[in-house]
C-alpha positions, 0 to 999 in steps of 0.5 A: 888420808894425806896427799901421799896417799892419793897418787898411791891409789891413782896408780893403783887404778891407773895400772890394772885399766892399762893392762885391760886396754892392753888386753883388749887391744890384743886380743882384738889385734889377735882376732883380727889376725886369726880372722884374716888367716881364716879367709887368707892364704899368704907367704912372702915367698914370692918374687916378680917374673918377666920374661928374659929373652937372650940374644945370641948370634946365629954366625960367628964373625967380627962386630962391626958395629954395636947399636945399643948400650945397657938399659937401652929402649928397643923395639922389636925388629931394630937393629942391634948388631951388625957382624961383618959380612963381607965372607957371607956376601962372597958366599952369596955371589958364589952361590949366585953363579953356580945357579946360573951355571946350572940355569945355563946346563939346563938350557943346553940339555933342553935344546937337546931334547928339542934337537932329538924330538925333532929327529924322532920326526925324521926317522918316523918319516925315514921308516915310512919312505924304506917300507913304502920302497921295500913294498915296492921292490918287493911287488918287483920283484915277484913279478920279475920271478914269475916271468924268470920262472916263466922264462920270459926275461933275462938271469940279469933281470932277475937279478937286478930285481933281487938286488933291489929288494935286498938294498931296500930290506938293508935301508929298512933295518937302517933307518930302524936302527938310526931311529933306536939311537935317536930314542936313546939320544932323546931318554939320555937328554931327558935324563941330563935334562931331570939333573940339571933340573935337580941341580938348578933346586940343589943350587936354588937352596943354597942360594937361600942357604947362603941369603940367611946366613947373610941375614944373620949378620944383621942382629935385631930386637926379637921384642920390646924391651929393655936391654941388659947384660950387655957383654959384646964390644965392637971388633969382637968375634963372637960364636955361635950362641954366644951370649950377647945380652939380654932383652927383658920384655914389659910382660911380669907376673909373680910367682908365688912358692905357697906351702902344700898345706896352703893350695887346697884352699887356693883355685884359679881366679882368686883375687891376691893382695901383693906387696912389694918390698920396694913399694910397701906403702902401695900395695896392688891387685892381682889374681891366681892364673895358673899352678906349677905342674910338680913342686919347685924341688923337682926342678932343683938341680938334685931333686930329693929322693926319699927312697935313699933310706934316710927320710926327713919329711919337709913341707914342700912349695908349690909355685903359683902364678899370679899376674897383677891386673890393678894398682898404682900404674907409676908402680907398675911401670916400676916393676922389675923381674926379681924384686920380692914380694909379700902375697895374700890370696882371698880364699873365701 
């Protein structure tokens, strides 16, 4: 056998061996993939999500002071923006003056009520005195009338007794009229007092509102987090509801959009392997916590309507919320909303 025939025979033996190895390795790899797919639901249609809190003014005004910048860390309650509050302070002073005036009016009304109450006692005593005088005048007249009928006294004495009786009756009616007048004054004073108290309540509400508006000149951080998308400068005139910037807090989770054919095997509490595209070599761990109440298409600007006549069946996707509960702490700190993610749910 020549030396040239040996390499040819070796090549004929090596090639089948290589093919067998490739087939075996491919079979093992394919089986592992198949076996993994039987017990996992995976998707790369996922991304990180977090709370992005928009910051907007609740009053209009010029920016007097800006205390934050893009990507700056803030704590809940920190003052981020101060608006020019001079006009708001004037409104507070005006409301305070109106309240003081209303309280002064209440004092006058209460003094009038007190005066009319004391007048009640005087008027009541006057009526009692007039009634006593009338009773006495009636007794004197009856006695005088009897004597006059017996011709024991003169006509003049009779007329004097009659005049005294009429005067007593007139005096009693006068005192009753005065009592009625006092009663009306008391009712009027009481009504004025009630109006004054209502006015005070209204002025107090106006003052509270003015102070509340003044407090809005100081824009505070609603949560602890990082300032993003700053869109305001000192001296700028801002309007109510105008976006100034956002504060992104530290809470973060994954929203994975699984095909509707995959969610059958997914349950709340199942463990999840989370691969962040930015940190592909450092997978994190999580668990399923909830499912969306509708498919993602239903929240689209123009949701599909299959009743229009032209129907093409499309596999829908259901958003699933996944929280991250384990993994490299440095990676977790570096996570940002919007990052792309791949997830695999262990459905065993």
